[in-house]
N, C-alpha and C positions, 0 to 999 in steps of 0.2 A: 395243516389241520390245527387250528388254534385250540388252546386249552379252554374248556368250558366246565361249568358246574355239572355234576352228574344228575341227570333227570331221572325221576322215578319212571317205572314202566308206564304208568297212566299218563304222565306228562309227555313222555316220548311218543306214545300213541296219538295223543291229541295234537302234538306238533306236526304229525305226519298226515293227518286226515285230509287237510286241504291240498297238500302236495301230492298225495297219491290217489285221492278220491275214494279212499276205503277206510271204513271204521274197523279197526282190528279187534278180533274176538280174543285171541290169545296174545295178550300184551307182554307176558313174560317171555314168550318165544321171540317176539320182536326185539325185546331188550337184549336177549342173548345173541341174536343175529347181528346186532350193532355194537357188540362189545368185543373189541379186539383182544387177542390172546395176551397182549402186553399189559392189559388192565385186569386180568383174571388170575386166579390161582393156577398152580401147575396142572397141566393137562386139560384145563377148562376151555382152552381155545379150540377144541375139536368142533364145537357147535359152529363157530364162525367159519371154519374151513369147509365144513359140510354144506353150509348155506351157500357159500361162494360157488361150490361145485354144482349144486342144483340150479342156482340162479343163472349161471352161465349157459346151461343147457336150455332152460326155459326161454331166455333172451334170444338165443340162436334160432330156436324153433319159430318163435313169434315173428322175429324180424325176417327170416327166410320166407315165411308164409306171406307177410306183408309185401315183400318185394315181388313175389310171384304175381300178386294181385295188382300191384302198382305199375309194374313194367311187363305186361303180357307178351311183348315182342322181344324182350331181352334174351340173349343166349346165356347158357350156363356160365361161361367165363365172365361176362359182364355182371351177372347176378352175384357171383362170388366176390368180385372186386367191390361191389356196392355193399355186400354183407360185411366184408372185412373193414370197410371204412366206417360202418355203423356200430360194430361191436368191439372195436379195438380199445385198448386201455385209454387212449387219449379222448375218444368220443365219450366213454363212460365217465371219465373224470370230469369232463365239461358238464355233463348232465347232473352229476352229483353236486357240483358246485352251483349249478343253476337252481337246484331245489334246496340248497343249504344243508345238504346231508353231512358234510364233514364236521360241522359244528355239533351234530347230534351223536356222533360216534364216540364211544368210550375207548380211550387208548392211553397207554403209558406216555409219559412226557418225552421219552426218547423217540417214540413213534410219531407223536404229534409234531415234532420238530424236523421231520424228514423233509428233504427238498428234492426237486428234479423228478427223475423217473420213479424213484421209490414212492414219492408222495402221490404221483399219478396212479401207480398200481394200487396203493392203499385206498384211494377214493373209488377206483374201479371195483375193487373187491367189495367195498361197503355197499355199492349200488347193486352188485350181483346178490349180495346177502339180502338186501331189501326186496328184490324181485322174488327170491325164493320164498320169503315170508308171505308176500302177497299171493303167491301161488298156493302155498300150504293153507293159508287162512281163508282165502276166498275162491280158490280154484283157478283154472286156466283163464277164464274170461276176465277175472279181476286183474290178473297179471297182464293179459293182453290189452285191457283198457289203459293201464298205466303206461305200458310200452308204446302203444300207438300215440298216446298223448305227447310223449317227448321225442320219440324216434321218427314218427311220420313226417313232421316238418323237415327234419334233417334229411330224410330220404329224398324229399322233393328238392331240397336245396343243393344236393350233390349233383354236379354237372355230369356230363357223359363220362362214364368210368374209363380210366386209362387202361391200357393193356397191362398185363402182368409184367412187373418190373424185371424179373429175371429173364423172361422171354424177350422183352424189349432190349435188354442189355446184351443178350447173346447175339441178337441180330445186328445190333449196332457194332459190337466188337468185331464181328466177322468182316464188316466193311471198313471200320476205322482202324483196326489193328491187324490187318492182313490175315484174317482168319483165326485170330487168337480166341481162345475159349476162356470165359471168366472163371477165375479160380477163387473159391470161397474157403475161408479158414475160420474156425471157431476160436476166438481170442479169449473168451471168458465166460464163466457161468457162475451166477450167484443166486442167493435166495433159497427158500425151502423147496423140497421136491414137488410140492403141489402148486407152487407158483414161482418157477425159475425165471431168471432174466439172462438171456444169452446175448453175447456181443460177438458179432461176425464182421470180418473184413473181406472185401472182394478186390481182386487185382486183375486188370486187363492189360496185357502187353506192356508198353512203356508208360502207361498212365499211372499216376499215383493211386494207391489204394483208397477205398472209401469204407467207412465204418457204419454199421447199423445195429440196432438192438431190438429185441422182441421177446415175447413170452414163450416162443418156440424157436427152434433152429430155422424153420422155414420162414417165420415172420421176420427174424433177424436178417436172413439172407435177402428177403424182399426189401427190407429197409436199407440195407447196404447197397443193393442194386439201384434203388431209387435215388439214394444219395449221390452215387456216381453219375447217374443220368442227369440229375439236376446240376451238379457241379460242372459237367462238361457241356451244358446248354442243350442237351438232347430233349430234356423236359423243361418246361417253364415252372416257376414256383406257383403259379396260379392254379 
């Protein structure tokens, strides 16, 4: 997230009209939503965190509804996998980058210089904040129009959803490691309580452990299971 000059509330709103398809009425709220706690006075980051919380729920609802309509024959398990692929931090970070959102977020220099997973999470959080403001400013249909604009093409591009990684690993382990059961271990937890990052490793019999990370223990376990399946050639990278 590169350093940029601070935009006024009006300039920020104008910059986002074409990217969101919405003319913002409450421009001060938009500015608060896109101002990270690192760029505000003590305790002022509460707005940013609350917007993330709301935006995450709005996004999940709209994408779930979209998937039900797009894939009427899909079972619950497949829908869940498709949903996770569309609302995880990586997908949100890519969309944030696509619309140029990182350059519009106010953040302290230490945060702007983040790399790797932390930068991915920061961009995902900013996009969730923007979705919350779209919902509060224009209602559910405004948020839905924005989400469909950027998530619908991705939902079509995702191929047939893979099976749940933990389920796949358990079945593979039974065959490849003489009935061994995958053993998961939480190796680390960092970040604030509202946005933690877990690191989990998984070990199967004589095979070397694999590591994954995620914003919940379950997501990290899934990532670790997928990493082992990919490494051992059970899954292809495609």
